[in-house]
N, C-alpha and C positions, 0 to 999 in steps of 0.2 A: 702387676706386669703390664696390663692393658694401658693404665694411665702413664707409666714410664715410657712405653714404646710410642704412645700417642704424642707425648710431649716432644720426644725426639723427632718424630715425623712432622710435628707443627713447626719446629725450628728449621728443619731442612726445607720443607715445602714453602714456608713464607720467605726464606732467603732466596730460593731459586725463583719464586714467583716475582719477587721484587727486581731481581736481575733481568729476567726475561721480559718483564712488563715495563722496564725503565724507558724503552723508546716510546711507549705510550704515555707513561706518567709524566715525563719531563715536559713534553709539549702541553700537557693539561695544566701543570704548575705554571708555566709561562702564560698560557691563555687566561687563567684565573687571575693572575697578577695584573694583566692588562685590561681585564673587563670587569663589569660589575663594580664592586667596592674595592677591588684590589687585594682582597685577602684570600688565602689559599686553603687553609685548613679550619675545620670547625670542630671544637671540642665540646662534648656534652656528657654530663655525669649520668651513668647508667648503673643498673644493679647487675652485679656479677657473681662470681663463685662464692657460695655460702652467704648470699644476699648482701655482700660487701660492695661498696660503690667504687667505680673507677671511671676515668675519662676516656670515652670512645673518640677515635679519630675518623673524620670524614672529609672529603673535599667540600669546600663551601659551595652551596648551591642556592642559598637564600640570603636576603639582606640581613645585616648584622643584627638589626633591632627587631627582627621578625617575631620573636616570642612575645614582644610587647605590642605588636601591631594586630589589627583585626585578623582573626583566625587562630591566634595563640600558638599552641604546640601542635595543632593538627594541620597537615598540609594536603591540599588537593592538587589534581593535575593542572587545573587552570589558575593556580594560586598566583596572584600578581607580585608576590614577594620573592618569587623565584628569579634568579639572576639569568643573564643572556645564555650562559653555558649550562645553567643549572638543570633545565628541563631534559636535555640530552644525557647529562650525567646521571640523573635520577632514574630515567627510563631504562637506560642501559645497565644500571647498578654499578657503573664505574666509580660513583661517588663513595662507594663502600670500600674500595681498594686500599686506602690508607690503613685500614684495620689489619692489614698484613703486618704492620708495625706493632699493633696491640698483640697479635699472635706471637710475634718474635719476642716481645717483652714479657709474655706470660699471662697477660690479662684475659686472653681469649684463646680459642682453639679454632681450627678450620671448620670443624662441624660441632654443633651444640645448639642449645636453645638461644634464640636471639636475645641480646641484652636490651632491656627496656628502661625507660625512665621510671622513677619511683611512683608517679601518679598512675602510670600504666601497670606497673607491677602490683599496685593496690587493687587494680580492677580484676586481677586473676582471682578465681575462687580460692578460698583459704587453703584447701587441701593441696592445691597446685603450688601456692607460695611456699609451702614447707618443703617441696622436693624439686622444684624446677631447676634451681641452680646448685644442686648437689654435684653437677658437672659444670665445667667451664662454658660460658656462653660462646657461640660460634659465629664465624663469618657467614656461614650458611647453616640451615637446619631444616627439619621437616616442617616447622611452622612457617618459616619464610618461603619454603618451596610451595606449599599449598596455598599461601596467601600472597603470592607474587603479584596479584592484581588488587592488593589492598587499597592503593590510591584510587583506582578506578571505582572500587565499591563505595568509598566514603565520598568521592566526587558525586556519584549518582545519588547518595542519600542527601547530600547538601543541595544539589540541584532540584530535588523533589521537595525541599523544605523540611527535611527531617532533622532530628537532633543527632549530630555526628558523634558526640561523646557518649550518648545513650546507646548508639549502635556499637561503638567499640566495647563499651562495658558490658552489655547484655547480649551481644551476638558474636563479635569477633574474638574477644579475649577468652570467654569460656571455651570456645572451640579450639582456639590456639593452645590453651592450657591442656586440653585433652590430647592434642597432637604432641606436645612436648612430654607429656606423661607417657605416651606411647613410645617415644624415643628413649626415655629413661628405662622402660621395661624391655626394650629390644636393642639396647646399646651394644655394639660390637664393631670390629674393624669392617666386616662386610656391610653392615648398615651404613657406616660412615662413607665407605667408598661408593655405595649406591646413591647416597644423597649428593656426594660431590658430582658424580657423572649426571645425575638427574637435574641438578642445578645448572650445569654447563649446557645441557640440552634444552632446558627451559629458556635460557637466554637466547638461544638460536630459534627456538620454536615456542613462543610464549603461550600458544594455545594448546599445548601438549597436555595429555592426561597421564603423563608418565608416573607421577606419584601414586595415583590410584592403581595403576597396573603393576607397579614394582613392589609395593610395600603391603605386606600381609596384615589383614585386620586393622588397617588404618581407619581411625574415626571418620565417618562420612561427613562431608560438608554438603549441606542442602540449601545453600543460598549463594 
C-alpha cells in the first residue's frame, strides 16, 4: 500500500511542480540555449531501482566534453568546465529539477537514495550495494540532505593536494551508505515528508543542522 500511494503522490507532485515551476524553468531553458555551448539537458546513466540503470535528466551545467577533460567525473566548486549559468544552477540545485520528469516517468521518486554512477555505486560497501536501491532513487534523500556541502568538501580536499577519489571512496560513500541504510530502516510517509521539508529549508538556510535535529538515531557525520 505504501508503494502504491507513494507512486500516486509522485505523479501528482511532479506534475504540479512542473506546472508551478514553469515560469522559472522556461527562462532557464532559453538562457542555456543562448549561453555556454547551447545545449539544455544533460543525460547520464545512473544506478536505479533493483540496481538497474536508467538515464537521469539534469540541466546542463558543464562543457559537453567535460568527462574527458582534466577532472574527469568529479566536479569542484571552482571547476573551469562549469558553464556561465552552471555555477548558479548547481549551487541552488536548480540543475536537478528536470528530474521531475524522471519521477513522472517512474524511474525515480521524490524521496529516496540518490542515484549514482556505476563507479560511485561500486564504492559503496558491499552490504549497502545489496539493499540501497530496493526502493526507487529520489530527487532528494537523507544522503543528499546531510551531504549538501559535498562539492565544498571535495574542493577543500583538492585544494589541499589530497586524493579526491580516495576521499569519496573511503570517507564520503561509506557514510552515505549508512545514511541510506538508515532511510531503508525508517522508511515511512512521515520520514519522506520530513526529508522534503528539511530539504526545502536547507535550500534557504544551507548552514542549518535540521537533519541532525529532526531525524532520530541518524548516523553521525564527524567530518
